[in-house]
Every structure is written in C-alpha cells, then in structure tokens.
TORKOL-4160 file (C-alpha; in steps of 0.2 Angstrom, whole numbers, padded with zeros to 4 digits, m for minus):
329
<pt num="1" X="0000" Y="0000" Z="0000"/>
<pt num="2" X="0006" Y="0018" Z="m0003"/>
<pt num="3" X="0011" Y="0027" Z="0013"/>
<pt num="4" X="m0001" Y="0041" Z="0018"/>
<pt num="5" X="0004" Y="0059" Z="0014"/>
<pt num="6" X="0010" Y="0064" Z="0031"/>
<pt num="7" X="0021" Y="0078" Z="0038"/>
<pt num="8" X="0034" Y="0078" Z="0052"/>
<pt num="9" X="0021" Y="0081" Z="0065"/>
<pt num="10" X="0011" Y="0066" Z="0060"/>
<pt num="11" X="m0003" Y="0075" Z="0052"/>
<pt num="12" X="m0011" Y="0065" Z="0037"/>
<pt num="13" X="m0016" Y="0075" Z="0022"/>
<pt num="14" X="m0031" Y="0070" Z="0012"/>
<pt num="15" X="m0039" Y="0087" Z="0008"/>
<pt num="16" X="m0034" Y="0096" Z="m0008"/>
<pt num="17" X="m0040" Y="0114" Z="m0012"/>
<pt num="18" X="m0038" Y="0118" Z="m0030"/>
<pt num="19" X="m0039" Y="0136" Z="m0036"/>
<pt num="20" X="m0045" Y="0137" Z="m0054"/>
<pt num="21" X="m0043" Y="0156" Z="m0057"/>
<pt num="22" X="m0037" Y="0172" Z="m0047"/>
<pt num="23" X="m0050" Y="0182" Z="m0056"/>
<pt num="24" X="m0065" Y="0188" Z="m0046"/>
<pt num="25" X="m0081" Y="0199" Z="m0050"/>
<pt num="26" X="m0081" Y="0206" Z="m0032"/>
<pt num="27" X="m0067" Y="0215" Z="m0023"/>
<pt num="28" X="m0070" Y="0210" Z="m0005"/>
<pt num="29" X="m0060" Y="0220" Z="0008"/>
<pt num="30" X="m0053" Y="0205" Z="0017"/>
<pt num="31" X="m0048" Y="0196" Z="0001"/>
<pt num="32" X="m0040" Y="0207" Z="m0012"/>
<pt num="33" X="m0036" Y="0225" Z="m0017"/>
<pt num="34" X="m0048" Y="0236" Z="m0027"/>
<pt num="35" X="m0035" Y="0237" Z="m0041"/>
<pt num="36" X="m0027" Y="0221" Z="m0046"/>
<pt num="37" X="m0018" Y="0213" Z="m0061"/>
<pt num="38" X="m0024" Y="0196" Z="m0065"/>
<pt num="39" X="m0014" Y="0181" Z="m0072"/>
<pt num="40" X="m0013" Y="0179" Z="m0090"/>
<pt num="41" X="m0024" Y="0164" Z="m0096"/>
<pt num="42" X="m0009" Y="0155" Z="m0102"/>
<pt num="43" X="m0002" Y="0155" Z="m0084"/>
<pt num="44" X="m0017" Y="0145" Z="m0078"/>
<pt num="45" X="m0017" Y="0126" Z="m0076"/>
<pt num="46" X="m0028" Y="0118" Z="m0089"/>
<pt num="47" X="m0042" Y="0107" Z="m0084"/>
<pt num="48" X="m0032" Y="0092" Z="m0091"/>
<pt num="49" X="m0017" Y="0097" Z="m0081"/>
<pt num="50" X="m0027" Y="0099" Z="m0065"/>
<pt num="51" X="m0035" Y="0082" Z="m0068"/>
<pt num="52" X="m0017" Y="0075" Z="m0071"/>
<pt num="53" X="m0011" Y="0081" Z="m0054"/>
<pt num="54" X="m0027" Y="0074" Z="m0045"/>
<pt num="55" X="m0024" Y="0057" Z="m0053"/>
<pt num="56" X="m0006" Y="0057" Z="m0047"/>
<pt num="57" X="m0010" Y="0062" Z="m0029"/>
<pt num="58" X="m0026" Y="0052" Z="m0027"/>
<pt num="59" X="m0016" Y="0036" Z="m0023"/>
<pt num="60" X="m0007" Y="0045" Z="m0009"/>
<pt num="61" X="m0024" Y="0047" Z="0000"/>
<pt num="62" X="m0031" Y="0063" Z="m0007"/>
<pt num="63" X="m0049" Y="0059" Z="m0008"/>
<pt num="64" X="m0057" Y="0076" Z="m0005"/>
<pt num="65" X="m0056" Y="0091" Z="m0016"/>
<pt num="66" X="m0063" Y="0109" Z="m0015"/>
<pt num="67" X="m0063" Y="0120" Z="m0031"/>
<pt num="68" X="m0059" Y="0138" Z="m0027"/>
<pt num="69" X="m0053" Y="0155" Z="m0034"/>
<pt num="70" X="m0054" Y="0170" Z="m0035"/>
<pt num="71" X="m0072" Y="0166" Z="m0041"/>
<pt num="72" X="m0071" Y="0149" Z="m0049"/>
<pt num="73" X="m0087" Y="0151" Z="m0059"/>
<pt num="74" X="m0078" Y="0164" Z="m0070"/>
<pt num="75" X="m0068" Y="0149" Z="m0077"/>
<pt num="76" X="m0077" Y="0144" Z="m0093"/>
<pt num="77" X="m0085" Y="0127" Z="m0093"/>
<pt num="78" X="m0081" Y="0123" Z="m0075"/>
<pt num="79" X="m0093" Y="0109" Z="m0075"/>
<pt num="80" X="m0081" Y="0099" Z="m0087"/>
<pt num="81" X="m0068" Y="0100" Z="m0074"/>
<pt num="82" X="m0080" Y="0093" Z="m0061"/>
<pt num="83" X="m0084" Y="0078" Z="m0073"/>
<pt num="84" X="m0065" Y="0074" Z="m0074"/>
<pt num="85" X="m0062" Y="0075" Z="m0055"/>
<pt num="86" X="m0077" Y="0065" Z="m0049"/>
<pt num="87" X="m0071" Y="0051" Z="m0062"/>
<pt num="88" X="m0054" Y="0050" Z="m0054"/>
<pt num="89" X="m0053" Y="0033" Z="m0044"/>
<pt num="90" X="m0052" Y="0037" Z="m0025"/>
<pt num="91" X="m0060" Y="0054" Z="m0025"/>
<pt num="92" X="m0075" Y="0053" Z="m0015"/>
<pt num="93" X="m0080" Y="0071" Z="m0013"/>
<pt num="94" X="m0079" Y="0087" Z="m0024"/>
<pt num="95" X="m0085" Y="0103" Z="m0017"/>
<pt num="96" X="m0085" Y="0121" Z="m0023"/>
<pt num="97" X="m0083" Y="0138" Z="m0015"/>
<pt num="98" X="m0091" Y="0153" Z="m0024"/>
<pt num="99" X="m0098" Y="0170" Z="m0021"/>
<pt num="100" X="m0114" Y="0165" Z="m0029"/>
<pt num="101" X="m0116" Y="0179" Z="m0042"/>
<pt num="102" X="m0115" Y="0167" Z="m0057"/>
<pt num="103" X="m0123" Y="0152" Z="m0048"/>
<pt num="104" X="m0141" Y="0153" Z="m0055"/>
<pt num="105" X="m0135" Y="0150" Z="m0073"/>
<pt num="106" X="m0122" Y="0136" Z="m0068"/>
<pt num="107" X="m0130" Y="0127" Z="m0054"/>
<pt num="108" X="m0139" Y="0113" Z="m0064"/>
<pt num="109" X="m0123" Y="0110" Z="m0075"/>
<pt num="110" X="m0113" Y="0108" Z="m0060"/>
<pt num="111" X="m0125" Y="0096" Z="m0051"/>
<pt num="112" X="m0127" Y="0086" Z="m0067"/>
<pt num="113" X="m0108" Y="0084" Z="m0068"/>
<pt num="114" X="m0107" Y="0077" Z="m0051"/>
<pt num="115" X="m0105" Y="0091" Z="m0039"/>
<pt num="116" X="m0116" Y="0090" Z="m0023"/>
<pt num="117" X="m0108" Y="0103" Z="m0010"/>
<pt num="118" X="m0107" Y="0121" Z="m0011"/>
<pt num="119" X="m0100" Y="0134" Z="0000"/>
<pt num="120" X="m0107" Y="0151" Z="m0004"/>
<pt num="121" X="m0099" Y="0167" Z="0003"/>
<pt num="122" X="m0111" Y="0179" Z="0010"/>
<pt num="123" X="m0106" Y="0192" Z="0023"/>
<pt num="124" X="m0123" Y="0202" Z="0025"/>
<pt num="125" X="m0141" Y="0203" Z="0019"/>
<pt num="126" X="m0140" Y="0222" Z="0019"/>
<pt num="127" X="m0137" Y="0229" Z="0002"/>
<pt num="128" X="m0127" Y="0244" Z="0008"/>
<pt num="129" X="m0115" Y="0234" Z="0019"/>
<pt num="130" X="m0113" Y="0221" Z="0005"/>
<pt num="131" X="m0107" Y="0235" Z="m0006"/>
<pt num="132" X="m0095" Y="0242" Z="0007"/>
<pt num="133" X="m0088" Y="0224" Z="0010"/>
<pt num="134" X="m0088" Y="0218" Z="m0007"/>
<pt num="135" X="m0085" Y="0235" Z="m0016"/>
<pt num="136" X="m0098" Y="0230" Z="m0029"/>
<pt num="137" X="m0116" Y="0227" Z="m0029"/>
<pt num="138" X="m0124" Y="0209" Z="m0031"/>
<pt num="139" X="m0134" Y="0204" Z="m0016"/>
<pt num="140" X="m0149" Y="0200" Z="m0026"/>
<pt num="141" X="m0139" Y="0188" Z="m0038"/>
<pt num="142" X="m0132" Y="0179" Z="m0023"/>
<pt num="143" X="m0149" Y="0176" Z="m0015"/>
<pt num="144" X="m0155" Y="0170" Z="m0032"/>
<pt num="145" X="m0141" Y="0158" Z="m0034"/>
<pt num="146" X="m0144" Y="0151" Z="m0016"/>
<pt num="147" X="m0162" Y="0148" Z="m0020"/>
<pt num="148" X="m0157" Y="0139" Z="m0036"/>
<pt num="149" X="m0145" Y="0128" Z="m0027"/>
<pt num="150" X="m0158" Y="0124" Z="m0014"/>
<pt num="151" X="m0171" Y="0120" Z="m0028"/>
<pt num="152" X="m0158" Y="0108" Z="m0037"/>
<pt num="153" X="m0153" Y="0099" Z="m0021"/>
<pt num="154" X="m0136" Y="0105" Z="m0016"/>
<pt num="155" X="m0130" Y="0104" Z="0002"/>
<pt num="156" X="m0126" Y="0122" Z="0005"/>
<pt num="157" X="m0115" Y="0131" Z="0018"/>
<pt num="158" X="m0115" Y="0150" Z="0019"/>
<pt num="159" X="m0099" Y="0158" Z="0024"/>
<pt num="160" X="m0097" Y="0174" Z="0032"/>
<pt num="161" X="m0081" Y="0183" Z="0038"/>
<pt num="162" X="m0083" Y="0190" Z="0055"/>
<pt num="163" X="m0076" Y="0208" Z="0055"/>
<pt num="164" X="m0080" Y="0219" Z="0070"/>
<pt num="165" X="m0091" Y="0233" Z="0066"/>
<pt num="166" X="m0101" Y="0223" Z="0053"/>
<pt num="167" X="m0104" Y="0205" Z="0060"/>
<pt num="168" X="m0113" Y="0212" Z="0075"/>
<pt num="169" X="m0127" Y="0218" Z="0064"/>
<pt num="170" X="m0127" Y="0203" Z="0052"/>
<pt num="171" X="m0124" Y="0187" Z="0061"/>
<pt num="172" X="m0141" Y="0185" Z="0068"/>
<pt num="173" X="m0150" Y="0189" Z="0051"/>
<pt num="174" X="m0139" Y="0178" Z="0042"/>
<pt num="175" X="m0141" Y="0164" Z="0055"/>
<pt num="176" X="m0160" Y="0166" Z="0054"/>
<pt num="177" X="m0160" Y="0166" Z="0035"/>
<pt num="178" X="m0150" Y="0149" Z="0035"/>
<pt num="179" X="m0161" Y="0141" Z="0047"/>
<pt num="180" X="m0176" Y="0146" Z="0037"/>
<pt num="181" X="m0169" Y="0139" Z="0021"/>
<pt num="182" X="m0160" Y="0124" Z="0027"/>
<pt num="183" X="m0142" Y="0130" Z="0025"/>
<pt num="184" X="m0128" Y="0128" Z="0037"/>
<pt num="185" X="m0121" Y="0144" Z="0043"/>
<pt num="186" X="m0102" Y="0146" Z="0045"/>
<pt num="187" X="m0093" Y="0161" Z="0052"/>
<pt num="188" X="m0074" Y="0163" Z="0049"/>
<pt num="189" X="m0064" Y="0174" Z="0060"/>
<pt num="190" X="m0056" Y="0189" Z="0051"/>
<pt num="191" X="m0038" Y="0183" Z="0046"/>
<pt num="192" X="m0022" Y="0192" Z="0040"/>
<pt num="193" X="m0023" Y="0187" Z="0022"/>
<pt num="194" X="m0031" Y="0201" Z="0013"/>
<pt num="195" X="m0023" Y="0216" Z="0004"/>
<pt num="196" X="m0026" Y="0229" Z="0018"/>
<pt num="197" X="m0016" Y="0230" Z="0034"/>
<pt num="198" X="m0024" Y="0217" Z="0046"/>
<pt num="199" X="m0030" Y="0225" Z="0062"/>
<pt num="200" X="m0032" Y="0212" Z="0076"/>
<pt num="201" X="m0045" Y="0223" Z="0085"/>
<pt num="202" X="m0057" Y="0220" Z="0071"/>
<pt num="203" X="m0058" Y="0201" Z="0074"/>
<pt num="204" X="m0075" Y="0196" Z="0081"/>
<pt num="205" X="m0070" Y="0181" Z="0091"/>
<pt num="206" X="m0079" Y="0164" Z="0091"/>
<pt num="207" X="m0085" Y="0165" Z="0109"/>
<pt num="208" X="m0093" Y="0182" Z="0105"/>
<pt num="209" X="m0102" Y="0174" Z="0090"/>
<pt num="210" X="m0109" Y="0160" Z="0101"/>
<pt num="211" X="m0115" Y="0172" Z="0114"/>
<pt num="212" X="m0123" Y="0183" Z="0101"/>
<pt num="213" X="m0132" Y="0169" Z="0092"/>
<pt num="214" X="m0138" Y="0161" Z="0109"/>
<pt num="215" X="m0145" Y="0178" Z="0113"/>
<pt num="216" X="m0153" Y="0184" Z="0097"/>
<pt num="217" X="m0157" Y="0167" Z="0087"/>
<pt num="218" X="m0158" Y="0152" Z="0098"/>
<pt num="219" X="m0146" Y="0142" Z="0110"/>
<pt num="220" X="m0132" Y="0132" Z="0102"/>
<pt num="221" X="m0124" Y="0116" Z="0108"/>
<pt num="222" X="m0109" Y="0106" Z="0102"/>
<pt num="223" X="m0114" Y="0095" Z="0087"/>
<pt num="224" X="m0113" Y="0076" Z="0092"/>
<pt num="225" X="m0107" Y="0071" Z="0075"/>
<pt num="226" X="m0094" Y="0084" Z="0073"/>
<pt num="227" X="m0079" Y="0080" Z="0061"/>
<pt num="228" X="m0063" Y="0081" Z="0072"/>
<pt num="229" X="m0053" Y="0085" Z="0057"/>
<pt num="230" X="m0064" Y="0099" Z="0051"/>
<pt num="231" X="m0058" Y="0117" Z="0052"/>
<pt num="232" X="m0075" Y="0123" Z="0059"/>
<pt num="233" X="m0081" Y="0119" Z="0077"/>
<pt num="234" X="m0099" Y="0112" Z="0074"/>
<pt num="235" X="m0114" Y="0117" Z="0084"/>
<pt num="236" X="m0132" Y="0113" Z="0083"/>
<pt num="237" X="m0147" Y="0123" Z="0088"/>
<pt num="238" X="m0154" Y="0115" Z="0104"/>
<pt num="239" X="m0172" Y="0116" Z="0096"/>
<pt num="240" X="m0166" Y="0106" Z="0081"/>
<pt num="241" X="m0167" Y="0120" Z="0069"/>
<pt num="242" X="m0151" Y="0118" Z="0060"/>
<pt num="243" X="m0132" Y="0119" Z="0062"/>
<pt num="244" X="m0118" Y="0133" Z="0064"/>
<pt num="245" X="m0100" Y="0131" Z="0061"/>
<pt num="246" X="m0087" Y="0143" Z="0067"/>
<pt num="247" X="m0069" Y="0143" Z="0060"/>
<pt num="248" X="m0058" Y="0151" Z="0074"/>
<pt num="249" X="m0042" Y="0152" Z="0065"/>
<pt num="250" X="m0036" Y="0167" Z="0076"/>
<pt num="251" X="m0043" Y="0163" Z="0093"/>
<pt num="252" X="m0043" Y="0144" Z="0092"/>
<pt num="253" X="m0031" Y="0138" Z="0079"/>
<pt num="254" X="m0034" Y="0121" Z="0072"/>
<pt num="255" X="m0016" Y="0119" Z="0065"/>
<pt num="256" X="m0013" Y="0103" Z="0075"/>
<pt num="257" X="m0026" Y="0093" Z="0065"/>
<pt num="258" X="m0024" Y="0102" Z="0048"/>
<pt num="259" X="m0026" Y="0090" Z="0033"/>
<pt num="260" X="m0025" Y="0102" Z="0019"/>
<pt num="261" X="m0013" Y="0106" Z="0004"/>
<pt num="262" X="m0017" Y="0119" Z="m0009"/>
<pt num="263" X="m0014" Y="0120" Z="m0028"/>
<pt num="264" X="m0014" Y="0138" Z="m0034"/>
<pt num="265" X="m0022" Y="0143" Z="m0051"/>
<pt num="266" X="m0004" Y="0145" Z="m0059"/>
<pt num="267" X="0002" Y="0128" Z="m0053"/>
<pt num="268" X="0010" Y="0132" Z="m0036"/>
<pt num="269" X="0009" Y="0119" Z="m0022"/>
<pt num="270" X="0006" Y="0127" Z="m0004"/>
<pt num="271" X="0006" Y="0117" Z="0012"/>
<pt num="272" X="m0002" Y="0130" Z="0022"/>
<pt num="273" X="m0014" Y="0145" Z="0018"/>
<pt num="274" X="m0001" Y="0156" Z="0027"/>
<pt num="275" X="0015" Y="0148" Z="0019"/>
<pt num="276" X="0029" Y="0159" Z="0014"/>
<pt num="277" X="0036" Y="0146" Z="0002"/>
<pt num="278" X="0028" Y="0137" Z="m0012"/>
<pt num="279" X="0033" Y="0123" Z="m0025"/>
<pt num="280" X="0030" Y="0125" Z="m0043"/>
<pt num="281" X="0023" Y="0109" Z="m0051"/>
<pt num="282" X="0016" Y="0117" Z="m0067"/>
<pt num="283" X="0032" Y="0111" Z="m0076"/>
<pt num="284" X="0029" Y="0093" Z="m0071"/>
<pt num="285" X="0011" Y="0094" Z="m0077"/>
<pt num="286" X="0016" Y="0102" Z="m0094"/>
<pt num="287" X="0028" Y="0089" Z="m0098"/>
<pt num="288" X="0025" Y="0079" Z="m0113"/>
<pt num="289" X="0021" Y="0064" Z="m0102"/>
<pt num="290" X="0017" Y="0068" Z="m0084"/>
<pt num="291" X="0028" Y="0058" Z="m0072"/>
<pt num="292" X="0017" Y="0053" Z="m0058"/>
<pt num="293" X="0032" Y="0047" Z="m0048"/>
<pt num="294" X="0040" Y="0064" Z="m0049"/>
<pt num="295" X="0024" Y="0073" Z="m0044"/>
<pt num="296" X="0022" Y="0061" Z="m0029"/>
<pt num="297" X="0040" Y="0065" Z="m0024"/>
<pt num="298" X="0037" Y="0084" Z="m0025"/>
<pt num="299" X="0021" Y="0083" Z="m0016"/>
<pt num="300" X="0028" Y="0073" Z="m0002"/>
<pt num="301" X="0043" Y="0084" Z="0000"/>
<pt num="302" X="0031" Y="0099" Z="0001"/>
<pt num="303" X="0020" Y="0091" Z="0014"/>
<pt num="304" X="0035" Y="0085" Z="0024"/>
<pt num="305" X="0041" Y="0104" Z="0025"/>
<pt num="306" X="0025" Y="0110" Z="0033"/>
<pt num="307" X="0027" Y="0120" Z="0049"/>
<pt num="308" X="0019" Y="0116" Z="0065"/>
<pt num="309" X="0007" Y="0131" Z="0064"/>
<pt num="310" X="0004" Y="0148" Z="0057"/>
<pt num="311" X="0009" Y="0158" Z="0073"/>
<pt num="312" X="m0004" Y="0172" Z="0070"/>
<pt num="313" X="m0004" Y="0175" Z="0088"/>
<pt num="314" X="0015" Y="0177" Z="0090"/>
<pt num="315" X="0028" Y="0190" Z="0085"/>
<pt num="316" X="0035" Y="0177" Z="0073"/>
<pt num="317" X="0020" Y="0179" Z="0061"/>
<pt num="318" X="0024" Y="0185" Z="0044"/>
<pt num="319" X="0010" Y="0189" Z="0032"/>
<pt num="320" X="0011" Y="0180" Z="0015"/>
<pt num="321" X="0014" Y="0190" Z="0000"/>
<pt num="322" X="0000" Y="0183" Z="m0010"/>
<pt num="323" X="m0018" Y="0188" Z="m0005"/>
<pt num="324" X="m0032" Y="0176" Z="m0003"/>
<pt num="325" X="m0039" Y="0178" Z="m0021"/>
<pt num="326" X="m0022" Y="0173" Z="m0028"/>
<pt num="327" X="m0020" Y="0158" Z="m0016"/>
<pt num="328" X="m0037" Y="0150" Z="m0016"/>
<pt num="329" X="m0050" Y="0152" Z="m0003"/>
C-alpha cells in the first residue's frame, strides 16, 4: 500500500484545495485589493493538467477536493472539470466555494456533472453593507443563486467573515436566513490574508459569536457528529433548527489537525494558507508525459516541509505576499 501523505508532525493529508482562477467579480476588503492585475490565461493550469495532478495524488490518500478561486465560476465550462475530477478513482468528494453571483446559470450544469456540495460566501443581507464589504453590488444575484442551489438539491453552507463593526449587525439575520432555508451557517474569524493591513482589534471572536447567536437566534450546543478534522467547530441549535460552524483560525487555531494542501491557479503547491514558500509543479504537469512518481516525490517533500502552525498569535508571524484571491479560498 502507498504510505499516507504525512508531515513531520504526524498530520495525514487527504484534503486538496484547487484554485482554478485568481479572477473575481467582487473586491472583498478581506480578500483582495480594488486594483489588481490578474494572471494571463496562459499561466493558468488547464483542466487536463489539474486532472493529471489529481490522478497523481489520489493514490497518496487525497480523496477530498474543493474548487476555489478567485471566483471559480468565472472559469469557463467549469462543470467539465468537475466531471473529470469525480471520475478519478479514489476521489470521494468534490466541493466548490463561490460568491454565488453566477450560480443561478451554472448550478444545474454543476449538479449534473457530479457536484453536490457548495460553500457560498455571503457576509450580509444588507445591500449597503454588501457594497461596502464587496466593493460591488450583487446581493440579489447571490440570493437567487442560493435559491437555485436549494431547488436543485445541493448541500449548502453559507460562509461569512466575522469583522467587528459589521458582523454584530449581520450574524443573527444571516443565521435566521440559513435556518429558514435549510443551509448551514459558517462564520470565519477575520484573518491576516487580505490586501489591507490587518487589525487584530477587528476580529470578532468565536466566543462572541456564540454568545450573540444564543441571545438573538437560539441556544447552540456542540454537534454530536462533529468531524474532528474539520476546520469549523460544529454546533447545533438546541431546538433542532439547523447547524452553525465557526472557523476560529485566530482565537482557536486548528493547525494541529490540519489535513490540507493547496494548488494555486498558476500551478504552485502550498502546504499552508499562510505559507511563505511554495513549490512550482506546473512544469511537471506540462511535460509531454506527466511523471506521476516525480509529482508524488514533489508533493511528499512539500508536505514534509509543513510547519507546526501559522503563529498568527505570536511576534513570529509574517503575512504571506499572496492575498487570498491569488492563493485560493
């Protein structure tokens, strides 16, 4: 049997996040700058190159994939890539993270291709705050996309970044909306990965979110079936009215159980969201014949080099040069 994909701290990696583009139709303040130069299309991995990479790493234990961006639905014919990936032996789960603006027109194609899980980014139900945070309009399109996803049968999680000054107003309305429509609500602590200078005082912490939701929506209790390797701490409403996940990357880092590796749209392998180093695998994937053994060696070396944790809460922390849109959410 092939040895598992393990780092020097004993963490086994089975989760691959693949960015298919750095382009986006929003400019969210926690993700990217207003003015940005995007990669030339020739720099992006083709669908065939992405599929070749997945075929090479699936035997190493990679069985869960999430497609990200930028905004992945800007990549033309994305459903064709989904078809390729769900057909790879060993891949048991393919998900997609999107801002939802283009979801209505593509949801059925993605579902028919084999996609079943969506994470939709939505920080507010207020049009003015949406414009402030995203620097663009588009809330009605996101809500239309969510309605389409529900109608078609996707399992949907709604992701909101918890920024102090905003989330106090939006957490409860978002949570109620998700309870009403059968979506899982997830809150993500504001992290130092965007284009703007990070201000720790803007982090709205996990315990504050729990207190707010308990008071304004309904009491929450830890979920009995929570996945111990998932980045989100899972909670259920005590009255049985749905679930909430909280990703507390700042106040409760989950580095000890991290099982993720990332492939950027331009073919760079990263062993951590906050990594300061990355490994170029695009050359391997653009060879006349992909050497799966060489891809395996490169991936194993990258994972073995993974550090113990991101150290956001120490003076050692150094913010990555790439912002979130260029890494992959």
